[in-house]
PADRENTOR-645454 format. One record per residue (C-alpha): residue number from 1; residue in three letters; x, z, y. Coordinates in pm, 1 decimal, always signed. Last residue first. Layout:
PADRENTOR-645454
   pos   code         px         pz         py
   NUM    ALA          X          Z          Y
...
This chain:
PADRENTOR-645454
   pos   code         px         pz         py
   140    PHE     -597.7     -220.9     -288.2
   139    PRO     -530.9     -573.4     -165.3
   138    LEU     -423.3     -462.2     +184.0
   137    ASP     -621.6     -640.3     +449.7
   136    GLY     -437.4     -786.0     +746.6
   135    THR     -660.9    -1093.2     +761.3
   134    GLU     -346.7    -1307.0     +730.3
   133    ASP     -271.2    -1173.6     +383.2
   132    VAL      -70.4     -870.6     +277.2
   131    PRO     +107.4     -854.7      -56.5
   130    SER     +233.5     -514.9     -172.1
   129    VAL     +527.5     -504.2     -409.5
   128    PHE     +655.6     -179.6     -551.9
   127    ASP     +880.4     -138.3     -853.1
   126    ASP    +1001.5     +212.8     -935.7
   125    GLU     +708.3     +277.0    -1171.7
   124    ASN     +804.8      -23.7    -1380.6
   123    LYS     +525.6     -215.8    -1547.7
   122    SER     +289.5      -82.5    -1283.0
   121    PRO      -52.5      +69.4    -1347.0
   120    GLU     -326.6      -37.7    -1104.3
   119    ASN     -452.7     +224.4     -860.3
   118    THR     -215.5     +104.8     -588.8
   117    VAL      -19.5     +360.4     -385.8
   116    PRO      -65.8     +370.9       -9.7
   115    ALA     +238.9     +290.0     +201.2
   114    GLN     +376.6     +566.9     +425.4
   113    GLU     +684.2     +634.9     +209.9
   112    PHE     +771.1     +267.6     +185.3
   111    ASP    +1126.7     +251.2      +46.6
   110    SER    +1034.4     +523.6     -203.6
   109    LYS     +798.7     +276.7     -368.7
   108    ARG    +1095.8      +53.8     -449.9
   107    GLY    +1162.7     -280.6     -286.4
   106    LEU     +974.9     -575.0     -140.8
   105    MET     +698.7     -576.0     +119.9
   104    THR     +498.5     -895.1     +100.2
   103    PHE     +405.0    -1103.5     +401.4
   102    ASN     +127.6    -1332.0     +517.6
   101    GLU      +62.8    -1604.8     +776.1
   100    ALA     +381.8    -1531.0     +968.3
    99    VAL     +451.5    -1738.2    +1278.2
    98    VAL     +819.6    -1820.9    +1239.1
    97    GLU     +970.6    -1870.9    +1581.8
    96    THR    +1168.5    -2140.0    +1761.1
    95    VAL    +1265.6    -2071.2    +2121.8
    94    TYR    +1314.6    -2321.3    +2402.8
    93    LYS    +1443.7    -2254.5    +2752.1
    92    LYS    +1363.3    -2426.9    +3082.0
    91    VAL    +1589.9    -2305.6    +3361.6
    90    LYS    +1399.3    -2144.4    +3652.5
    89    GLU    +1687.8    -1899.4    +3719.1
    88    LYS    +1478.2    -1610.6    +3586.6
    87    ASP    +1409.4    -1801.7    +3263.6
    86    GLU    +1145.6    -2069.9    +3222.7
    85    PHE     +950.6    -2092.2    +2897.3
    84    SER     +923.6    -2318.9    +2594.4
    83    ARG     +763.6    -2287.1    +2254.0
    82    THR     +863.6    -2392.0    +1905.3
    81    ARG     +647.7    -2290.0    +1610.8
    80    LEU     +753.1    -2284.2    +1247.6
    79    LYS     +501.1    -2184.3     +983.8
    78    GLY     +445.1    -1881.9     +764.4
    77    GLU     +532.2    -1704.3     +444.8
    76    ILE     +736.3    -1384.7     +455.8
    75    TYR     +901.0    -1178.6     +180.4
    74    VAL    +1031.0     -843.8     +309.4
    73    LEU    +1330.0     -613.4     +265.7
    72    LYS    +1337.9     -313.0     +498.6
    71    GLY    +1640.4     -265.3     +725.6
    70    LYS    +1445.4     -188.9    +1043.6
    69    GLN    +1091.7      -82.6     +964.1
    68    LEU     +772.8     -237.5     +828.9
    67    TYR     +472.1      -30.9     +721.0
    66    LYS     +258.7      +64.9    +1019.9
    65    SER     +360.6     -203.6    +1271.8
    64    ALA     +341.1     -467.8     +998.3
    63    VAL      -18.0     -368.5     +917.8
    62    GLU     -122.1     -398.6    +1283.6
    61    ALA      +57.4     -733.3    +1322.4
    60    LEU     -125.1     -869.9    +1016.6
    59    GLY     -451.7     -755.0    +1167.5
    58    ARG     -392.0     -948.7    +1491.7
    57    TRP      -82.3    -1169.9    +1503.8
    56    LEU     +264.6    -1171.8    +1348.2
    55    VAL     +580.0    -1323.4    +1501.3
    54    ILE     +918.3    -1352.2    +1326.8
    53    ASN    +1234.8    -1468.1    +1507.2
    52    HIS    +1488.4    -1571.1    +1241.9
    51    TRP    +1854.3    -1468.0    +1217.7
    50    GLU    +2091.9    -1645.2     +977.9
    49    THR    +2370.9    -1463.3     +795.9
    48    GLN    +2662.7    -1636.6     +626.3
    47    GLU    +2863.0    -1461.8     +356.1
    46    VAL    +3195.7    -1606.3     +243.0
    45    ARG    +3358.7    -1557.4      -97.2
    44    LYS    +3715.2    -1680.7      -93.9
    43    GLY    +3861.6    -1959.1     -308.5
    42    ASP    +3899.4    -2197.1      -15.0
    41    LYS    +3535.9    -2145.5      +74.8
    40    ASN    +3299.3    -1998.9     -181.1
    39    TYR    +2935.8    -1939.1      -85.6
    38    THR    +2710.1    -1651.5       +6.8
    37    GLU    +2369.7    -1662.1     +167.1
    36    SER    +2206.4    -1419.3     +405.8
    35    THR    +1865.5    -1390.9     +567.3
    34    ALA    +1814.2    -1163.0     +865.5
    33    LEU    +1469.5    -1112.8    +1021.8
    32    PRO    +1421.9    -1046.4    +1394.4
    31    PHE    +1100.1     -872.2    +1495.6
    30    SER     +762.9     -946.7    +1650.4
    29    ALA     +418.6     -789.8    +1657.1
    28    VAL     +107.6     -920.0    +1833.4
    27    THR     -222.5     -736.9    +1880.3
    26    VAL     -523.5     -896.9    +2050.2
    25    GLY     -734.7     -641.8    +2240.4
    24    GLY     -881.7     -893.8    +2485.0
    23    ASP     -570.1     -891.9    +2700.3
    22    LEU     -259.6     -846.1    +2487.8
    21    HIS     -148.6     -541.6    +2288.8
    20    ARG     +222.9     -554.0    +2213.0
    19    VAL     +415.2     -436.3    +1906.4
    18    GLU     +792.5     -463.4    +1860.3
    17    PRO     +860.4     -444.9    +1486.8
    16    ASP    +1150.9     -216.0    +1395.0
    15    LYS    +1489.6     -386.2    +1401.3
    14    GLY    +1691.8     -645.6    +1209.2
    13    LEU    +1430.2     -661.0     +934.3
    12    HIS    +1581.4     -767.0     +602.9
    11    GLY    +1528.8    -1099.3     +429.8
    10    VAL    +1316.9    -1323.7     +212.8
     9    LEU    +1186.6    -1633.4     +389.7
     8    ILE     +929.5    -1902.4     +311.0
     7    VAL     +840.9    -2156.9     +580.1
     6    LYS     +566.3    -2420.2     +567.1
     5    ASN     +483.3    -2694.9     +820.0
     4    ILE     +343.1    -2987.7     +625.4
     3    GLY     +259.6    -3315.7     +790.6
     2    SER      -64.6    -3514.4     +800.8
     1    MET     -100.6    -3853.3     +635.4
């Protein structure tokens, strides 16, 4: 039996996507994503924030660089990947990232001024959700 490596996150971008163009014209974008949960501790409401390293490749990276900005709310599906590297002092470090396979921008249309508007009528004109798949194609 093979394993399953699936991650689903809804959170806010901690900064604008950082975009790099690698040899061969491959585009990669990365950004930190904050997810928060609240719970009660000793009768007080406590909020805990987790930070996730998000990486997007090729067409998905191109779309993210155009439409995602610091503070925006996004739904991300992907898989966990852990990689290692040596720092300046030759100490081996490990980093775990979420490699996004698709994402959906969440929020109102006004939150995405650059985003194209779909031709399909919306139930609520203020609602805007635009799924993007791993090919980087917008569905409209």
